C-alpha positions in Angstrom: 135.7 82.2 65.1 135.4 85.9 63.4 137.0 87.4 60.7 136.7 90.6 58.3 135.2 90.1 54.8 135.6 93.5 52.8 132.9 94.2 50.8 132.9 96.7 48.9 136.0 99.1 50.6 133.7 98.4 53.6 134.8 95.6 56.1 132.4 93.5 57.5 132.4 90.8 60.0 131.9 87.5 59.2 130.8 85.1 62.2 131.6 81.7 61.6 129.2 78.6 62.9 130.1 76.2 64.3 128.3 73.9 61.8 127.0 75.2 59.1 126.6 78.7 57.2 128.8 81.3 58.4 126.9 84.6 58.8 128.5 88.0 57.7 127.2 91.4 59.6 126.2 93.6 56.6 125.5 96.9 59.2 128.2 98.9 57.6 127.7 98.4 53.9 123.9 99.1 55.0 124.4 102.2 56.9 127.0 103.8 54.2 124.3 103.3 51.4 121.5 104.7 53.7 119.6 101.6 53.0 118.5 98.3 54.8 118.1 94.3 53.7 115.2 93.1 52.2 114.4 89.5 53.3 111.0 88.8 52.8 110.2 85.6 55.0 113.8 86.0 56.7 115.2 82.9 54.5 118.4 84.8 54.5 118.6 86.6 57.8 119.9 85.0 61.0 117.8 86.4 63.8 119.5 84.9 66.7 122.9 82.7 68.0 121.8 79.0 69.4 123.1 76.3 70.7 120.0 74.1 70.9 119.3 73.2 67.2 120.9 73.0 64.0 119.4 71.9 61.0 120.7 71.2 57.2 117.9 71.3 54.4 120.2 70.6 51.4 122.3 67.4 53.3 118.6 66.5 55.1 120.8 66.6 58.8 118.7 67.7 62.3 120.6 67.8 65.7 120.4 68.7 68.7 122.5 69.8 70.8 125.4 67.9 68.6 123.7 65.0 68.6 121.9 63.5 65.6 118.1 63.1 65.3 118.8 59.2 64.4 120.4 58.8 67.3 118.6 60.2 69.5 115.3 58.7 68.6 117.1 55.3 68.5 118.2 55.7 71.8 116.3 58.2 73.9 112.8 58.8 75.6 110.8 62.0 74.9 111.8 62.8 78.7 115.0 62.5 77.6 115.0 64.4 75.4 113.4 67.0 77.1 116.4 67.2 79.4 118.6 66.9 76.5 116.9 70.0 74.5 116.9 72.2 78.2 120.0 71.3 79.8 122.2 71.0 76.8 123.0 67.4 77.2 121.5 64.0 78.2 121.5 63.0 82.0 122.4 60.9 84.5 120.5 58.6 86.5 120.5 60.7 89.3 119.5 64.1 87.4 116.7 62.4 85.0 115.4 60.6 88.7 115.5 64.3 89.8 114.3 65.9 86.8 110.9 63.8 86.3 110.4 64.6 90.2 110.5 68.1 89.9 108.3 67.7 86.9 105.7 65.6 89.2 105.9 68.2 91.7 104.5 70.7 89.4 101.3 72.7 91.5 98.6 71.7 89.0 96.0 74.4 88.1 93.7 71.7 86.2 90.1 72.7 88.2 90.6 76.0 87.6 91.7 75.4 83.8 89.0 72.8 83.2 86.4 75.5 84.5 87.6 77.8 81.6 87.3 75.3 79.5 83.9 74.2 79.9 82.6 78.2 80.1 84.5 77.9 76.1 81.6 77.7 73.3 81.1 74.0 72.2 82.6 73.1 69.0 85.8 75.5 69.2 88.9 74.0 67.5 91.3 72.3 70.5 94.0 75.1 69.4 91.6 77.6 70.6 91.1 76.0 74.3 94.6 75.2 74.0 95.6 78.9 73.3 93.3 79.8 75.8 93.9 77.9 78.7 98.1 78.4 78.4 96.8 82.4 78.7 95.2 81.7 81.6 97.8 79.6 83.3 99.7 83.7 82.8 97.2 85.2 84.8 97.6 82.6 87.8 101.0 82.6 87.7 101.9 86.5 87.3 103.3 87.2 90.5 106.3 84.3 89.6 108.7 86.7 87.9 112.0 86.7 89.0 114.9 85.5 86.2 116.1 82.7 88.8 112.7 80.9 88.7 113.1 80.9 84.7 113.9 77.4 84.2 111.2 76.5 87.1 108.7 77.6 84.5 109.5 75.5 81.7 108.5 72.6 84.0 106.3 74.3 84.7 104.4 74.6 81.3 105.3 71.6 79.8 104.5 69.7 82.8 100.5 71.8 82.2 100.9 71.2 78.4 100.0 67.5 79.3 96.9 68.3 81.0 96.0 71.4 78.6 96.0 69.6 75.6 93.9 66.6 77.0 91.7 69.4 78.3 91.3 70.5 74.7 90.4 67.2 73.5 88.0 66.0 76.1 86.3 69.6 75.6 86.1 69.2 71.3 85.4 65.1 71.4 82.5 66.5 74.4 83.9 64.0 77.3 84.1 64.8 80.7 87.9 65.6 81.5 89.2 62.8 84.2 92.8 62.8 85.3 94.3 59.3 85.2 97.5 58.2 87.2 99.3 61.5 87.7 102.2 59.8 88.7 102.9 58.1 85.4 105.5 58.6 82.6 104.7 61.9 80.5 103.3 59.5 77.6 101.7 56.6 79.2 99.7 59.9 81.6 99.0 61.4 77.9 97.7 58.3 76.2 95.9 56.9 79.2 94.0 60.3 79.8 93.0 60.5 76.0 93.0 56.9 74.1 91.0 54.4 74.3 91.8 51.7 77.2 93.5 49.2 74.8 95.4 51.0 72.9 97.1 53.1 76.6 98.3 50.0 77.0 99.5 48.7 74.2 103.5 49.5 74.2 104.1 49.9 70.4 101.1 52.6 70.6 103.5 54.1 74.0 106.6 54.2 71.8 105.5 55.6 68.2 104.0 58.3 69.7 106.6 58.8 72.1 109.7 58.9 69.1 106.4 61.4 67.3 106.8 63.7 70.6 110.3 63.8 70.6 110.6 64.5 66.9 108.5 67.6 67.3 110.6 68.8 70.3 112.5 71.6 68.4 113.3 73.0 64.9 115.1 76.0 64.6 113.9 79.6 64.0 110.9 77.9 62.4 107.7 80.4 63.0 106.8 79.8 65.8 109.8 79.4 67.7 110.4 82.9 66.5 107.2 84.2 67.6 108.3 82.8 71.1 111.7 84.7 71.0 110.5 88.1 69.5 107.9 88.1 72.6 110.3 87.1 74.7 112.6 89.5 73.6 110.4 92.3 75.0 111.1 90.8 78.2 107.5 89.2 78.4 107.2 86.1 80.5 107.2 82.7 79.6 103.8 82.1 79.4 102.4 84.7 77.3 105.7 84.0 75.1 104.6 80.4 74.3 101.1 81.2 74.4 101.9 83.6 70.7 103.7 80.6 70.0 100.7 78.3 70.2 98.9 80.8 67.7 101.9 81.0 65.1 101.6 77.1 65.0 97.9 77.2 64.6 98.4 78.5 61.4 97.3 76.0 58.2 101.2 77.0 57.3 102.5 76.2 60.3 101.4 73.4 62.4 98.5 72.8 60.6 100.5 70.7 57.9 99.5 67.3 59.5 95.7 67.9 59.7 95.8 68.8 55.6 97.0 65.6 55.4 94.2 63.7 56.7 92.1 66.2 54.9 93.4 65.4 51.3 93.3 61.3 51.9 89.7 61.7 53.2 89.2 63.9 49.3 91.3 61.4 47.7 88.6 58.8 49.5 89.5 55.0 47.8 92.6 53.7 46.8 91.7 53.7 42.6 91.4 57.2 42.7 95.0 57.7 43.7 96.6 57.7 40.7 94.2 60.1 38.8 95.1 61.9 42.0 98.5 62.3 41.6 97.9 62.8 37.4 96.4 66.0 38.7 98.9 67.1 41.2 101.6 66.6 38.2 99.5 68.7 36.2 98.8 71.7 38.7 95.0 70.6 38.5 93.1 73.4 40.9 92.8 72.0 44.1 95.0 69.1 43.7 97.7 69.3 46.2 100.1 66.6 47.7 100.2 67.3 51.3 102.3 66.0 53.8 105.6 65.4 50.6 108.3 68.4 50.8 109.3 71.1 53.3 110.1 74.4 52.8 113.8 74.1 54.4 114.5 69.9 53.5 115.6 69.7 49.9 116.5 66.3 50.9 114.1 63.1 52.4 113.2 64.6 56.0 115.7 62.8 58.6 112.5 62.9 61.1 110.6 61.1 58.6 112.9 58.4 58.1 113.3 57.9 62.3 109.7 57.6 62.6 108.9 55.4 59.5 109.9 52.1 60.6 108.1 52.7 64.1 104.7 54.2 61.8 105.3 50.9 60.0 105.4 48.4 63.3 102.9 50.2 65.0 100.0 49.3 61.7 101.4 45.2 62.4 100.7 46.0 65.7 97.5 47.2 65.8 96.4 44.3 62.3 95.0 47.3 60.7 95.6 45.8 57.4 91.6 47.5 56.3 92.2 50.6 57.5 90.8 52.4 54.5 92.3 55.5 55.3 95.8 53.7 56.1 96.0 51.8 53.5 95.3 54.8 50.6 97.9 56.7 52.8 100.2 53.8 52.6 99.8 53.7 48.7 100.0 56.9 47.8 103.9 56.8 49.7 104.3 54.1 47.5 103.2 55.7 44.5 104.7 59.1 44.8 108.0 57.3 45.9 108.2 55.5 42.9 107.5 58.7 40.7 110.6 60.0 39.1 108.3 63.4 39.1 108.2 63.5 42.7 111.9 61.8 43.0 113.3 64.9 40.8 111.4 67.3 42.9 112.7 65.6 45.7 109.1 65.5 47.2 109.9 63.1 50.1 107.3 62.3 53.0 107.9 64.5 55.4 107.3 63.9 59.1 103.7 65.4 59.0 102.7 63.0 56.3 103.5 59.8 59.1 102.5 61.4 62.1 98.6 62.5 60.4 98.3 59.1 60.0 99.9 57.8 63.5 97.9 60.2 65.3 94.7 58.8 63.5 95.7 54.8 63.7 95.4 55.8 67.7 92.0 57.4 67.0 93.2 60.9 67.6 90.8 63.2 66.2 92.7 65.2 62.9 91.2 68.3 64.3 93.7 67.7 67.5 96.7 67.0 65.4 97.9 70.3 65.7 97.4 70.2 69.4 99.4 66.9 69.5 102.3 68.7 67.7 102.4 71.7 71.0 102.1 68.9 73.0 106.3 67.8 71.9 107.4 71.9 70.2 106.4 73.1 74.0 109.9 71.8 74.9 111.3 73.8 72.0 109.8 77.0 72.7 110.6 76.6 76.5 114.5 75.6 75.9 114.8 78.5 73.0 113.1 81.4 75.4 115.0 80.1 78.3 118.3 81.0 76.4 117.4 84.0 75.2 116.4 85.3 78.6 120.5 85.1 79.2 120.9 86.7 76.7 120.8 90.7 77.2 120.2 91.6 73.9 118.0 94.3 72.1 114.4 94.2 71.6 113.6 92.1 67.9 112.5 95.3 66.0 112.9 94.4 62.1 112.5 97.2 59.2 110.5 97.3 56.1 110.5 98.4 53.1 108.0 101.8 52.4 105.7 101.4 49.2 102.5 103.4 50.1 101.8 106.7 49.5 103.4 110.2 50.2 102.8 114.1 50.6 98.8 113.7 51.2 97.6 116.7 52.5 93.9 116.9 54.7 91.4 118.7 52.8 
């Protein structure tokens, strides 16, 4: 639905969203005034049209393809959500069986990827390895350029990301990479390659891991997703675009937030120090920052955090980890912040990074691997966003700037 709004005597087109804020095309006003719109951080700029994900930060709402995240997490598996994000709706039984078969039929390049990983320096951050291996896959798959193969490329990338993250994990841990049961379900396959034997078959562990991956699957036009779409606007292939997304996710202000949660808990060190730490946060003492609480977009409770909390609690009960010092610090910090008017009034509630961080810690995932786990889920959203953009014959993304440098200099 479109209509016209008059601004300073100039007609501007108003584009109404299915839900959420409308978008104004201000280009006629800007052209008349010989100016551009300055929006640092793109907080008030819609960069594209999309049918995949919608979020409302004020209401704490997250919707994928028309379905609320609460219903999705309660009723569907990660692979079913993957199908939804890529295809627009949940599959029938026959469609889902074919989808899983197509994923399993992807020709794996793991032998080459392991050799490349082995050639990298020991001690590299796992995200450096993940980014390198995805770019290698780009070289291997270079001949696949036909547009009609774009969906197959998505399956190729998603399937390979399972093994790329596992290879990076083994590399960082100094363990030999071994592929186990290639026919297993996505989450089970990851667990068997990366978790202790006892944990890899624990139903509550697998359920919780599956839910966390689903919660990270897509989140509108965040920094890494926008990076994937921007690179894709040049008609770069999916592999190169996803490599760029991995790089963006690696940034500590984006994908590194769950790592920061564990660092904070380590720095607190003991339950007896929580009250002092909280006081330092409230008094804005240098270095005291409450990580895993609040969100740039959500001004209410993060719906993903609400959705995963009960699985987190059930996991802790199942693993009988009442004596886990780190988790006890996390739980007491959560209780303290949720009962403190300072944090309540500022809507600083636990976000998905807080719970995912302590879940990963509980099942033995190394802190440095947390962002890689984020990428394992988010790669689906990157692929879907790139696929959607690839069908659009829009222009290459080319933002403008406000130049504030010098002028008029002469070379002597």
